[in-house]
C-alpha positions as a Python dict, from the first residue, in 0.01 Angstrom:
ca = {
    (1, 'M'): (0, 0, 0),
    (2, 'K'): (295, -36, -214),
    (3, 'F'): (499, -133, 83),
    (4, 'K'): (255, -414, 161),
    (5, 'I'): (268, -543, -193),
    (6, 'I'): (658, -552, -180),
    (7, 'V'): (647, -740, 157),
    (8, 'N'): (410, -993, 4),
    (9, 'Y'): (628, -1045, -296),
    (10, 'V'): (933, -1091, -77),
    (11, 'T'): (746, -1329, 146),
    (12, 'F'): (633, -1533, -158),
    (13, 'I'): (971, -1548, -294),
    (14, 'I'): (1118, -1662, 54),
    (15, 'L'): (840, -1931, 68),
    (16, 'I'): (932, -2055, -274),
    (17, 'I'): (1294, -2076, -176),
    (18, 'I'): (1212, -2267, 139),
    (19, 'V'): (981, -2512, -47),
    (20, 'A'): (1251, -2560, -323),
    (21, 'T'): (1514, -2634, -58),
    (22, 'F'): (1305, -2871, 112),
    (23, 'V'): (1211, -3075, -197),
    (24, 'S'): (1561, -3065, -316),
    (25, 'K'): (1680, -3223, 9),
    (26, 'L'): (1419, -3510, -45),
    (27, 'I'): (1549, -3568, -398),
    (28, 'Y'): (1900, -3582, -263),
    (29, 'R'): (1795, -3829, -8),
    (30, 'N'): (1657, -4067, -267),
    (31, 'T'): (1897, -4027, -557),
    (32, 'S'): (2256, -4043, -659),
    (33, 'Y'): (2346, -4299, -401),
    (34, 'Y'): (2700, -4360, -507),
    (35, 'E'): (2797, -3985, -512),
    (36, 'A'): (2607, -3915, -198),
    (37, 'G'): (2780, -4211, -22),
    (38, 'L'): (3112, -4103, -163),
    (39, 'L'): (3098, -3752, -28),
    (40, 'K'): (2948, -3873, 312),
    (41, 'T'): (3233, -4123, 361),
    (42, 'I'): (3508, -3868, 268),
    (43, 'Y'): (3378, -3602, 501),
    (44, 'N'): (3270, -3838, 801),
    (45, 'I'): (3533, -4104, 822),
    (46, 'E'): (3730, -4131, 1153),
    (47, 'P'): (3976, -3840, 1163),
    (48, 'N'): (4365, -3910, 1098),
    (49, 'T'): (4299, -4267, 1000),
    (50, 'V'): (4387, -4244, 625),
    (51, 'D'): (4717, -4334, 472),
    (52, 'V'): (4661, -4240, 112),
    (53, 'L'): (4443, -3970, -37),
    (54, 'V'): (4371, -4019, -417),
    (55, 'V'): (4237, -3716, -611),
    (56, 'G'): (4135, -3730, -968),
    (57, 'P'): (3864, -3778, -1236),
    (58, 'S'): (3676, -4095, -1322),
    (59, 'T'): (3994, -4281, -1448),
    (60, 'S'): (4122, -4296, -1086),
    (61, 'E'): (3770, -4332, -941),
    (62, 'T'): (3781, -4679, -1125),
    (63, 'G'): (4163, -4721, -1119),
    (64, 'W'): (4232, -4725, -741),
    (65, 'N'): (4031, -4968, -533),
    (66, 'S'): (4056, -4890, -157),
    (67, 'F'): (3935, -5236, -55),
    (68, 'V'): (4222, -5395, -262),
    (69, 'A'): (4478, -5176, -93),
    (70, 'W'): (4336, -5266, 234),
    (71, 'N'): (4290, -5641, 204),
    (72, 'E'): (4631, -5698, 47),
    (73, 'Y'): (4837, -5423, 214),
    (74, 'G'): (4659, -5311, 514),
    (75, 'I'): (4659, -4952, 357),
    (76, 'T'): (4370, -4711, 439),
    (77, 'S'): (4281, -4482, 165),
    (78, 'L'): (4010, -4227, 44),
    (79, 'N'): (3952, -4207, -325),
    (80, 'Y'): (3820, -3850, -377),
    (81, 'S'): (3766, -3900, -754),
    (82, 'F'): (3458, -3850, -957),
    (83, 'S'): (3367, -3783, -1326),
    (84, 'Y'): (3456, -3455, -1476),
    (85, 'L'): (3670, -3340, -1174),
    (86, 'P'): (3774, -2993, -1282),
    (87, 'A'): (4145, -2909, -1238),
    (88, 'P'): (4120, -2576, -1051),
    (89, 'I'): (3954, -2728, -752),
    (90, 'I'): (4203, -3002, -687),
    (91, 'K'): (4374, -2785, -450),
    (92, 'N'): (4052, -2711, -266),
    (93, 'L'): (3957, -3077, -231),
    (94, 'I'): (4295, -3153, -78),
    (95, 'I'): (4255, -2872, 160),
    (96, 'D'): (3914, -2993, 262),
    (97, 'V'): (4044, -3347, 346),
    (98, 'L'): (4354, -3215, 523),
    (99, 'K'): (4122, -3049, 779),
    (100, 'K'): (4055, -3396, 939),
    (101, 'Q'): (4313, -3629, 786),
    (102, 'K'): (4691, -3651, 792),
    (103, 'P'): (4760, -3891, 496),
    (104, 'K'): (5117, -4026, 444),
    (105, 'V'): (5096, -3945, 69),
    (106, 'I'): (4858, -3773, -173),
    (107, 'L'): (4819, -3921, -520),
    (108, 'I'): (4697, -3682, -798),
    (109, 'N'): (4566, -3828, -1117),
    (110, 'V'): (4707, -3611, -1394),
    (111, 'D'): (4407, -3683, -1626),
    (112, 'S'): (4235, -3382, -1469),
    (113, 'L'): (4537, -3164, -1566),
    (114, 'L'): (4565, -3288, -1928),
    (115, 'F'): (4192, -3271, -2027),
    (116, 'D'): (3930, -2994, -1991),
    (117, 'N'): (3682, -3177, -1768),
    (118, 'L'): (3404, -2928, -1728),
    (119, 'S'): (3373, -2752, -2057),
    (120, 'N'): (3050, -2900, -2190),
    (121, 'D'): (2692, -2877, -2049),
    (122, 'K'): (2664, -3241, -1949),
    (123, 'S'): (2982, -3239, -1736),
    (124, 'Q'): (2883, -2908, -1567),
    (125, 'K'): (2542, -3052, -1483),
    (126, 'F'): (2706, -3362, -1336),
    (127, 'F'): (2938, -3174, -1114),
    (128, 'F'): (2695, -2900, -986),
    (129, 'Y'): (2413, -3150, -926),
    (130, 'H'): (2585, -3458, -785),
    (131, 'I'): (2915, -3319, -622),
    (132, 'F'): (2910, -2940, -542),
    (133, 'P'): (2599, -2931, -332),
    (134, 'K'): (2726, -3229, -91),
    (135, 'I'): (3061, -3061, -21),
    (136, 'P'): (3023, -2902, 324),
    (137, 'F'): (2991, -2526, 330),
    (138, 'S'): (3305, -2335, 404),
    (139, 'L'): (3513, -2047, 284),
    (140, 'N'): (3711, -2313, 95),
    (141, 'K'): (3392, -2408, -88),
    (142, 'L'): (3336, -2050, -191),
    (143, 'S'): (3672, -2047, -321),
    (144, 'M'): (3604, -2350, -538),
    (145, 'L'): (3308, -2162, -684),
    (146, 'Q'): (3520, -1848, -756),
    (147, 'R'): (3786, -2050, -926),
    (148, 'L'): (3527, -2240, -1143),
    (149, 'T'): (3375, -1909, -1246),
    (150, 'K'): (3718, -1776, -1352),
    (151, 'Y'): (3806, -2087, -1539),
    (152, 'Y'): (3481, -2180, -1706),
    (153, 'S'): (3194, -1999, -1878),
    (154, 'L'): (2933, -2134, -1650),
    (155, 'N'): (2571, -2155, -1765),
    (156, 'P'): (2352, -1973, -1501),
    (157, 'K'): (2115, -2274, -1499),
    (158, 'T'): (2394, -2490, -1404),
    (159, 'F'): (2458, -2294, -1076),
    (160, 'I'): (2076, -2302, -1002),
    (161, 'Y'): (2095, -2673, -1032),
    (162, 'S'): (2342, -2673, -745),
    (163, 'V'): (2127, -2475, -530),
    (164, 'F'): (1801, -2625, -601),
    (165, 'P'): (1844, -2966, -760),
    (166, 'V'): (1473, -3005, -796),
    (167, 'T'): (1498, -2762, -1096),
    (168, 'A'): (1731, -3028, -1270),
    (169, 'I'): (1498, -3334, -1218),
    (170, 'D'): (1418, -3358, -1586),
    (171, 'K'): (1779, -3284, -1692),
    (172, 'I'): (1975, -3534, -1521),
    (173, 'A'): (1938, -3923, -1460),
    (174, 'L'): (1846, -3957, -1106),
    (175, 'N'): (1847, -4346, -1058),
    (176, 'D'): (2155, -4518, -920),
    (177, 'T'): (2231, -4833, -724),
    (178, 'E'): (2236, -4827, -361),
    (179, 'N'): (2494, -5035, -168),
    (180, 'N'): (2511, -5099, 208),
    (181, 'S'): (2879, -5063, 258),
    (182, 'L'): (3083, -4758, 290),
    (183, 'S'): (3155, -4585, -29),
    (184, 'L'): (3520, -4678, -41),
    (185, 'G'): (3498, -4901, -352),
    (186, 'Y'): (3352, -4805, -688),
    (187, 'F'): (3000, -4958, -711),
    (188, 'R'): (2839, -4955, -1056),
    (189, 'A'): (2741, -5218, -1304),
    (190, 'A'): (2983, -5148, -1566),
    (191, 'Y'): (3279, -5174, -1308),
    (192, 'F'): (3209, -5539, -1279),
    (193, 'K'): (3191, -5626, -1658),
    (194, 'R'): (3483, -5743, -1880),
    (195, 'N'): (3533, -5611, -2232),
    (196, 'S'): (3572, -5895, -2477),
    (197, 'S'): (3645, -5703, -2796),
    (198, 'L'): (3885, -5424, -2915),
    (199, 'S'): (3611, -5277, -3135),
    (200, 'F'): (3548, -4992, -2891),
    (201, 'I'): (3899, -4854, -2945),
    (202, 'H'): (3833, -4625, -3244),
    (203, 'S'): (3988, -4336, -3426),
    (204, 'Q'): (3765, -4066, -3268),
    (205, 'K'): (3883, -4156, -2930),
    (206, 'I'): (4248, -4168, -3044),
    (207, 'R'): (4216, -3808, -3192),
    (208, 'L'): (4058, -3682, -2857),
    (209, 'Y'): (4384, -3765, -2670),
    (210, 'E'): (4565, -3550, -2928),
    (211, 'T'): (4348, -3269, -2969),
    (212, 'E'): (4121, -3204, -2660),
    (213, 'K'): (4151, -2855, -2509),
    (214, 'P'): (4424, -2840, -2245),
    (215, 'V'): (4407, -2705, -1892),
    (216, 'P'): (4565, -2363, -1848),
    (217, 'Q'): (4926, -2387, -1721),
    (218, 'E'): (4865, -2147, -1448),
    (219, 'Y'): (4651, -2406, -1271),
    (220, 'I'): (4912, -2675, -1316),
    (221, 'E'): (5190, -2466, -1181),
    (222, 'E'): (4983, -2332, -896),
    (223, 'L'): (4886, -2691, -795),
    (224, 'I'): (5257, -2790, -804),
    (225, 'D'): (5359, -2508, -578),
    (226, 'F'): (5082, -2591, -347),
    (227, 'C'): (5190, -2959, -325),
    (228, 'N'): (5548, -2843, -257),
    (229, 'S'): (5418, -2634, 31),
    (230, 'L'): (5257, -2925, 219),
    (231, 'D'): (5403, -3134, 481),
    (232, 'T'): (5247, -3431, 330),
    (233, 'P'): (5439, -3580, 27),
    (234, 'T'): (5258, -3576, -302),
    (235, 'M'): (5290, -3790, -613),
    (236, 'F'): (5136, -3745, -952),
    (237, 'M'): (5017, -4053, -1146),
    (238, 'S'): (4850, -4177, -1459),
    (239, 'V'): (4604, -4467, -1474),
    (240, 'P'): (4655, -4704, -1755),
    (241, 'A'): (4357, -4645, -2018),
    (242, 'A'): (4237, -4925, -2227),
    (243, 'I'): (4296, -4722, -2537),
    (244, 'M'): (4661, -4756, -2448),
    (245, 'F'): (4662, -5132, -2439),
    (246, 'T'): (4715, -5172, -2820),
    (247, 'K'): (5041, -5177, -3007),
    (248, 'P'): (5225, -4986, -3129),
    (249, 'F'): (5184, -4782, -2823),
    (250, 'G'): (5352, -4463, -2932),
    (251, 'T'): (5129, -4415, -3227),
    (252, 'I'): (4808, -4324, -3049),
    (253, 'G'): (4878, -3966, -2935),
    (254, 'V'): (4998, -4053, -2578),
    (255, 'K'): (5331, -3892, -2641),
    (256, 'N'): (5157, -3570, -2724),
    (257, 'R'): (4979, -3562, -2386),
    (258, 'Y'): (5142, -3774, -2111),
    (259, 'N'): (5514, -3759, -2195),
    (260, 'P'): (5562, -3382, -2208),
    (261, 'F'): (5362, -3348, -1877),
    (262, 'F'): (5573, -3595, -1691),
    (263, 'S'): (5886, -3447, -1830),
    (264, 'H'): (5783, -3110, -1684),
    (265, 'L'): (5714, -3286, -1357),
    (266, 'N'): (6064, -3422, -1367),
    (267, 'K'): (6216, -3081, -1430),
    (268, 'R'): (6026, -2948, -1129),
    (269, 'R'): (6149, -3246, -922),
    (270, 'I'): (5811, -3381, -855),
    (271, 'N'): (5760, -3749, -782),
    (272, 'F'): (5526, -3943, -1030),
    (273, 'I'): (5402, -4283, -1143),
    (274, 'H'): (5370, -4267, -1521),
    (275, 'S'): (5157, -4583, -1601),
    (276, 'N'): (5054, -4489, -1941),
    (277, 'Q'): (5349, -4642, -2102),
    (278, 'Y'): (5367, -4960, -2291),
    (279, 'R'): (5614, -5127, -2062),
    (280, 'T'): (5393, -5073, -1764),
    (281, 'V'): (5093, -5200, -1950),
    (282, 'R'): (5302, -5514, -2042),
    (283, 'D'): (5446, -5553, -1686),
    (284, 'L'): (5092, -5538, -1538),
    (285, 'K'): (4969, -5779, -1794),
    (286, 'L'): (4671, -5546, -1868),
    (287, 'K'): (4448, -5684, -2140),
    (288, 'N'): (4114, -5577, -2289),
    (289, 'G'): (3919, -5773, -2027),
    (290, 'D'): (4057, -5554, -1747),
    (291, 'S'): (3846, -5252, -1877),
    (292, 'F'): (3490, -5163, -1951),
    (293, 'D'): (3534, -4884, -2200),
    (294, 'E'): (3817, -4692, -2380),
    (295, 'D'): (3919, -4502, -2068),
    (296, 'H'): (3830, -4694, -1752),
    (297, 'L'): (3965, -4997, -1574),
    (298, 'N'): (3711, -5252, -1440),
    (299, 'F'): (3749, -5423, -1107),
    (300, 'W'): (3998, -5660, -1229),
    (301, 'G'): (4202, -5404, -1394),
    (302, 'S'): (4193, -5199, -1081),
    (303, 'Q'): (4321, -5480, -878),
    (304, 'K'): (4623, -5496, -1095),
    (305, 'F'): (4683, -5130, -1086),
    (306, 'T'): (4617, -5087, -717),
    (307, 'R'): (4869, -5355, -633),
    (308, 'Y'): (5125, -5200, -863),
    (309, 'V'): (5081, -4847, -699),
    (310, 'S'): (5056, -5001, -344),
    (311, 'D'): (5393, -5167, -395),
    (312, 'I'): (5542, -4845, -462),
    (313, 'L'): (5383, -4654, -182),
    (314, 'V'): (5474, -4917, 79),
    (315, 'K'): (5835, -4907, -30),
    (316, 'N'): (5880, -4539, -60),
    (317, 'F'): (5664, -4421, 244),
    (318, 'K'): (5696, -4711, 465),
    (319, 'L'): (5323, -4756, 515),
    (320, 'K'): (5248, -4988, 804),
    (321, 'D'): (4998, -5285, 754),
    (322, 'K'): (4699, -5208, 972),
    (323, 'R'): (4499, -5524, 914),
    (324, 'N'): (4554, -5654, 1269),
    (325, 'N'): (4494, -5323, 1438),
    (326, 'P'): (4168, -5319, 1629),
    (327, 'K'): (4128, -4956, 1566),
    (328, 'Y'): (4070, -5019, 1188),
    (329, 'A'): (3864, -5336, 1228),
    (330, 'F'): (3563, -5149, 1045),
    (331, 'W'): (3774, -5180, 718),
    (332, 'N'): (3743, -5566, 734),
    (333, 'D'): (3365, -5529, 786),
    (334, 'A'): (3327, -5285, 503),
    (335, 'A'): (3531, -5502, 275),
    (336, 'K'): (3321, -5809, 346),
    (337, 'E'): (3008, -5606, 290),
    (338, 'Y'): (3132, -5470, -39),
    (339, 'V'): (3181, -5828, -176),
    (340, 'K'): (2833, -5923, -56),
    (341, 'D'): (2681, -5621, -221),
    (342, 'V'): (2847, -5687, -560),
    (343, 'K'): (2720, -6034, -551),
    (344, 'K'): (2375, -5933, -451),
    (345, 'V'): (2328, -5646, -684),
    (346, 'F'): (2529, -5741, -988),
    (347, 'G'): (2549, -6133, -951),
    (348, 'V'): (2931, -6119, -972),
    (349, 'D'): (3184, -6296, -733),
    (350, 'I'): (3485, -6094, -658),
    (351, 'S'): (3778, -6184, -441),
    (352, 'L'): (3966, -5941, -224),
}
């Protein structure tokens, strides 16, 4: 009798898990279009067709525009960047992409290494709901979880969200905007708006650059060693943040964050592009209208930054222009679709 009761309980639990999994898949199918498209593109794009792999948090997600790099330089690229990217798994993300791609260069945005990106409940929910479940299962993915558990005090509920997102339906905004093109260019409303005022640059954000909890040095050193072990050359970079557009540049805390980090990279003989310097902001002619908040470039700012970085990459890594190569014709189609989608959804005309 007891055995039968136990069997019934186990069967009931299994059924609940199956139902929760099925409902969760339905939710995934109809929500979070941008993240779903981003991960689908990264893991399903034609093997060995990518010149540049970009990895980083939201500042590189909006800073590097793959369609600009394509239309103006014939460079193919994947932007594996998303909000709150945690530093310990950068290595794992690169390993995943290198299973199918042989990029000419890897760009790593240092913001993930300077700021603790997964310490609060909101950022954990975002990562474990929108990103983690969509990464294909592998031993490498289990390694990601192990590293995150070591680095962060994860809320048990957060992990449940990653397994059964139906449980998070009332905790996370589910609506997003769907675009028809490949998720190779950032596609959200804010990205296609220009700031017209400096009022959003306030003292609280400035203090954040000076005081936010740093990433443990062990992860930085491990990542540098890992990059040095690769056959693919790696460059670290910073993306100009709107909070850096004001003068005097050196008074807003950037020296306490970026400069020591790049000095360390220099000592380790690591290539880097330090864009959060006043002379770079000046040379790129970045202004407030090239951003949509304190941290992020908009489309027009990303055009300037992508051109700047692309010039460096073409010169240093001899990247070939693939625009006339029939094998890469889908990039032309995707770029045209991107322009159409932006016009249709946001009512904004952009030129590539």
